[in-house]
C-alpha positions as CSV (number, residue, x, y, z in Angstrom):
1,X,-26.1,13.4,-5.7
2,X,-26.4,12.2,-2.0
3,X,-23.3,8.5,-1.4
4,X,-26.4,6.4,-0.8
5,X,-28.0,6.7,-4.6
6,X,-24.5,6.6,-5.8
7,X,-23.9,3.3,-3.6
8,X,-26.6,2.2,-5.2
9,X,-26.5,2.8,-8.5
10,X,-22.3,1.2,-8.4
11,X,-24.1,-1.6,-7.1
12,X,-26.6,-2.1,-9.4
13,X,-24.2,-1.8,-12.2
14,X,-21.8,-4.5,-10.4
15,X,-24.8,-7.4,-10.4
16,X,-25.3,-6.4,-14.7
17,X,-21.4,-6.3,-16.1
18,X,-20.5,-8.7,-13.8
19,X,-18.0,-7.5,-12.0
20,X,-16.1,-7.2,-8.5
21,X,-14.8,-3.2,-6.7
22,X,-11.6,-3.7,-4.8
23,X,-10.8,-0.9,-1.8
24,X,-7.7,-0.4,-0.6
25,X,-7.6,0.5,3.0
26,X,-5.9,4.3,2.1
27,X,-9.5,4.1,0.4
28,X,-12.4,7.3,1.3
29,X,-15.0,5.8,3.9
30,X,-17.6,5.2,1.8
31,X,-15.7,3.6,-0.7
32,X,-14.3,0.9,1.4
33,X,-18.0,0.2,2.7
34,X,-19.1,0.2,-0.5
35,X,-15.9,-3.2,-1.5
36,X,-16.5,-6.5,-2.4
37,X,-13.4,-6.9,-0.9
38,X,-11.6,-4.7,1.3
39,X,-7.0,-5.2,2.1
40,X,-4.4,-4.8,0.6
41,X,-3.0,-4.5,-3.1
42,X,-1.7,-7.6,-3.4
43,X,-3.4,-9.6,-1.0
44,X,-7.2,-7.5,-3.1
45,X,-5.3,-9.2,-6.7
46,X,-4.7,-12.2,-5.3
47,X,-8.4,-12.3,-4.1
48,X,-9.8,-11.0,-7.7
49,X,-8.2,-13.5,-9.7
50,X,-10.3,-16.6,-8.1
51,X,-13.5,-14.7,-8.4
52,X,-15.4,-15.1,-11.6
53,X,-16.1,-11.7,-12.7
54,X,-15.5,-10.7,-16.1
55,X,-14.5,-6.8,-14.6
56,X,-12.6,-5.6,-11.8
57,X,-12.7,-1.8,-10.9
58,X,-9.9,-1.2,-8.5
59,X,-10.5,1.6,-6.0
60,X,-6.8,1.7,-5.1
61,X,-3.6,3.8,-6.6
62,X,-2.5,3.2,-10.5
63,X,-0.4,-0.6,-9.6
64,X,-2.3,-1.6,-7.4
65,X,-4.6,-1.9,-10.7
66,X,-1.5,-3.2,-13.1
67,X,-1.1,-6.0,-10.3
68,X,-4.6,-7.1,-10.7
69,X,-3.7,-7.4,-14.7
70,X,-0.2,-9.3,-14.2
71,X,-2.8,-11.9,-12.4
72,X,-5.9,-12.0,-13.9
73,X,-4.9,-11.2,-17.4
74,X,-7.9,-12.4,-18.6
75,X,-10.3,-9.4,-16.9
76,X,-11.0,-6.6,-17.9
77,X,-8.9,-4.5,-14.7
78,X,-10.6,-0.6,-14.7
79,X,-8.8,2.4,-12.2
80,X,-11.5,5.0,-12.0
81,X,-9.1,7.6,-12.0
82,X,-6.1,7.6,-13.8
83,X,-4.3,10.7,-11.9
84,X,-4.4,7.8,-9.2
85,X,-0.5,7.6,-9.2
86,X,1.7,6.9,-6.5
87,X,4.9,8.3,-5.3
88,X,6.9,5.6,-4.1
89,X,6.3,3.6,-7.3
90,X,7.0,7.2,-9.5
91,X,10.5,7.2,-7.4
92,X,12.1,4.6,-9.7
93,X,11.2,4.6,-12.8
94,X,12.0,1.3,-15.3
95,X,15.1,2.9,-16.9
96,X,16.7,4.0,-13.8
97,X,15.9,0.8,-12.5
98,X,17.5,-1.0,-15.0
99,X,19.9,1.0,-15.1
100,X,21.5,0.4,-11.3
101,X,20.4,-3.9,-11.8
102,X,23.2,-3.6,-14.3
103,X,25.6,-1.1,-12.6
104,X,26.1,-4.3,-9.6
105,X,25.9,-7.3,-11.4
106,X,24.8,-11.0,-9.2
107,X,22.8,-9.3,-7.5
108,X,19.6,-10.7,-6.6
109,X,16.7,-8.3,-7.3
110,X,13.8,-7.7,-4.5
111,X,11.2,-4.9,-5.4
112,X,8.5,-4.2,-3.4
113,X,4.8,-4.6,-4.6
114,X,4.4,-1.1,-4.7
115,X,6.5,-0.8,-8.3
116,X,5.2,-0.4,-12.1
117,X,5.1,-3.2,-14.6
118,X,7.6,-2.5,-16.0
119,X,9.9,-2.4,-12.7
120,X,8.8,-5.8,-11.7
121,X,9.7,-7.4,-14.9
122,X,13.3,-6.6,-13.8
123,X,12.7,-8.0,-10.1
124,X,13.4,-11.7,-9.3
125,X,11.3,-12.0,-6.6
126,X,8.6,-9.3,-5.3
127,X,7.6,-8.3,-1.3
128,X,5.2,-6.5,0.2
129,X,5.8,-4.8,3.7
130,X,4.3,-8.4,5.9
131,X,6.7,-10.4,3.7
132,X,9.5,-8.8,2.7
133,X,11.8,-10.1,5.8
134,X,11.1,-13.4,5.3
135,X,11.4,-13.1,1.7
136,X,15.1,-11.4,3.2
137,X,16.0,-14.1,5.3
138,X,15.0,-17.2,3.0
139,X,18.0,-15.8,1.1
140,X,21.3,-17.4,2.0
141,X,23.1,-14.4,4.1
142,X,26.6,-14.5,1.4
143,X,23.1,-13.1,-1.3
144,X,24.2,-10.0,-2.2
145,X,20.8,-8.3,-2.8
146,X,19.0,-5.5,-4.6
147,X,16.2,-3.8,-2.9
148,X,13.7,-1.1,-4.0
149,X,12.4,0.9,-4.0
150,X,11.5,1.8,-0.7
151,X,14.9,3.0,1.0
152,X,13.2,3.7,4.8
153,X,11.5,-0.5,4.4
154,X,14.9,-1.7,3.1
155,X,17.1,0.3,5.8
156,X,14.7,-1.2,8.7
157,X,14.3,-5.1,6.8
158,X,18.3,-4.8,6.6
159,X,18.8,-3.5,10.0
160,X,17.1,-6.8,11.4
161,X,19.2,-9.4,9.5
162,X,22.1,-7.6,8.9
163,X,22.9,-7.5,6.1
164,X,25.9,-6.0,4.4
165,X,25.1,-7.6,1.2
166,X,22.7,-5.4,0.4
167,X,21.7,-2.5,-1.6
168,X,19.1,-0.6,-1.2
169,X,16.7,2.2,-3.9
170,X,16.0,5.7,-2.9
171,X,12.6,5.6,-2.8
172,X,10.4,7.0,-0.5
173,X,6.3,7.3,-0.2
174,X,5.2,10.8,0.5
175,X,3.5,10.2,3.3
176,X,5.4,8.0,5.7
177,X,8.4,10.7,4.4
178,X,6.5,13.0,5.9
179,X,5.8,11.6,9.3
180,X,8.5,13.5,12.2
181,X,10.0,12.2,15.9
182,X,8.9,16.1,17.1
183,X,5.2,15.0,16.0
184,X,5.1,11.2,17.2
185,X,7.2,12.7,20.6
186,X,4.4,15.2,20.6
187,X,1.6,13.1,21.0
188,X,3.5,10.6,23.1
189,X,3.7,13.1,26.2
190,X,0.3,14.2,25.1
191,X,-1.4,10.5,25.6
192,X,1.5,8.9,27.4
193,X,-0.9,5.7,28.1
194,X,-1.4,5.2,23.8
195,X,0.6,2.3,22.1
196,X,2.0,4.1,19.0
197,X,2.0,1.7,15.2
198,X,3.9,2.6,12.3
199,X,4.1,1.4,8.8
200,X,7.9,0.2,7.9
201,X,8.0,2.3,5.5
202,X,8.4,5.4,7.9
203,X,11.6,6.9,8.8
204,X,13.9,4.7,10.8
205,X,14.0,7.9,13.9
206,X,10.0,6.9,13.4
207,X,9.9,3.7,14.0
208,X,12.7,3.3,16.9
209,X,9.2,5.3,18.7
210,X,7.2,2.5,17.6
211,X,5.9,-0.2,20.1
212,X,4.3,-2.1,17.1
213,X,5.5,-2.2,13.3
214,X,3.9,-3.9,10.5
215,X,1.9,-3.8,7.5
216,X,-1.8,-1.9,6.9
217,X,-3.1,-5.2,7.5
218,X,-0.8,-6.4,10.2
219,X,-1.9,-3.0,12.2
220,X,-4.8,-3.0,11.8
221,X,-4.8,-6.7,13.2
222,X,-3.0,-5.8,15.8
223,X,-4.5,-2.5,17.1
224,X,-8.4,-5.0,17.2
225,X,-6.2,-7.9,19.6
226,X,-4.3,-5.4,21.4
227,X,-5.4,-4.4,24.9
228,X,-4.5,-1.2,25.0
229,X,-7.4,1.4,24.5
230,X,-5.5,4.2,22.9
231,X,-3.0,4.2,20.0
232,X,-1.2,7.0,17.6
233,X,-1.0,6.0,14.0
234,X,1.8,6.8,11.7
235,X,0.2,5.2,8.7
236,X,-2.2,6.8,5.5
237,X,-5.3,7.8,8.0
238,X,-7.7,5.9,6.1
239,X,-6.8,3.0,8.1
240,X,-8.6,4.3,10.7
241,X,-11.4,3.7,9.2
242,X,-11.4,-0.2,10.0
243,X,-9.5,0.2,13.1
244,X,-12.5,2.2,14.2
245,X,-15.3,0.1,13.0
246,X,-13.0,-2.8,14.4
247,X,-12.6,-1.5,17.9
248,X,-15.2,0.9,18.6
249,X,-14.4,1.4,22.3
250,X,-11.0,2.6,21.3
251,X,-9.7,6.0,20.7
252,X,-6.9,6.1,17.3
253,X,-5.1,9.2,16.9
254,X,-3.3,9.6,13.3
255,X,0.2,11.4,13.3
256,X,0.2,14.8,11.7
257,X,2.6,15.2,8.6
258,X,5.7,17.4,9.1
259,X,4.3,20.1,7.1
260,X,1.4,20.5,9.9
261,X,1.2,23.1,12.2
262,X,2.3,22.5,15.6
263,X,-1.2,23.4,16.8
264,X,-2.4,20.0,14.7
265,X,-0.4,17.7,16.8
266,X,-3.7,16.8,18.5
267,X,-6.7,13.9,18.2
268,X,-8.2,16.3,15.4
269,X,-6.0,16.0,12.7
270,X,-7.0,13.9,10.6
271,X,-6.6,14.7,7.4
272,X,-2.9,16.0,7.8
273,X,-1.6,12.1,6.7
274,X,-3.9,11.6,3.7
275,X,-2.1,10.0,0.0
276,X,-3.6,13.3,-2.2
277,X,-3.6,10.3,-4.7
278,X,-6.1,7.2,-3.1
279,X,-8.2,10.6,-2.1
280,X,-8.8,11.0,-6.1
281,X,-10.6,7.8,-6.1
282,X,-14.8,8.7,-5.3
283,X,-18.1,6.9,-5.7
284,X,-19.7,9.4,-8.3
285,X,-15.9,8.7,-10.8
286,X,-17.1,4.5,-9.5
287,X,-19.7,4.5,-11.4
288,X,-18.8,6.5,-14.5
289,X,-15.5,4.0,-15.1
290,X,-17.5,0.7,-14.3
291,X,-20.0,2.5,-16.7
292,X,-18.5,3.1,-19.7
293,X,-16.0,0.8,-18.6
294,X,-12.7,4.0,-19.0
295,X,-9.4,3.9,-18.1
296,X,-8.8,0.1,-18.7
297,X,-5.3,-1.2,-17.4
298,X,-3.7,-2.5,-20.4
299,X,-0.2,-3.9,-20.0
300,X,2.2,-6.1,-23.5
301,X,2.3,-9.4,-22.5
302,X,6.2,-10.0,-22.7
303,X,6.2,-7.4,-19.1
304,X,3.2,-9.0,-17.8
305,X,4.6,-12.6,-18.0
306,X,7.9,-10.6,-16.2
307,X,6.4,-9.2,-13.8
308,X,4.1,-12.4,-12.9
309,X,7.0,-14.2,-12.9
310,X,8.8,-12.3,-9.8
311,X,5.0,-12.2,-8.1
312,X,5.3,-16.2,-8.3
313,X,8.5,-16.9,-6.7
314,X,7.1,-14.4,-4.0
315,X,4.5,-16.7,-3.3
316,X,6.6,-19.6,-3.7
317,X,8.6,-18.7,-0.9
């Protein structure tokens, strides 16, 4: 079936079932284009909670759909493919994280939103890549902090704030961890006029080469407002679809992973830094999930309430 046919079937089914479709910036272009709301994970969950939809279909990864359920317990939340996981969330098992917290009593626990509901339930304050710095800075300088699970984001925040009392969990996003200094340098040599945009989940060595560091939404906004004509993008390549839509006259070059061949460090390497978990979702799976209302997200109420508290603590700050 053609993409346009799947699109029309999904639109019709959404109306029949009073459903809303959320899509993350890292989704396939055709999924982004059909979404009712497009954005970062927490932003999408907040928007969905404010709608009168009965069903939320989340085209993202599992922890994102969980977050939507945390904030919209009365709504049915579906994920089109149960295999849409997250390497970062998987790097921080709730049982291991609890043990780490117990071994370091007296610490305020700040967890990145890219975690399971169970980890959020162990957390005092959640954060996003865009507000992590603000959240840490809102606490007294003497505060002992546990930050998880992304070590690159945590170490970046630690270096900016100078927080010596901050313990960082050893987790990573496999996409951002795979970016290498060598690939970025090669692209900078080839395109000396290009600005490097990097997500703070990248390694420190890559961040040091960046002209601008920010969340997915921040990188998108910067590229649209900045006066440059060419950018080297060190984050998941799905965002480039939106960058090109907002700035059709500009050029966006994705940074390949360290596993890519040397010859791939050029303008054609669009798939080298894809998240395979994000890309498992397609239009057909969205349609079937909504049609059969399958792969529903369910959470124990005790876990949901504790996780919600951590998110609300963030929003209050």
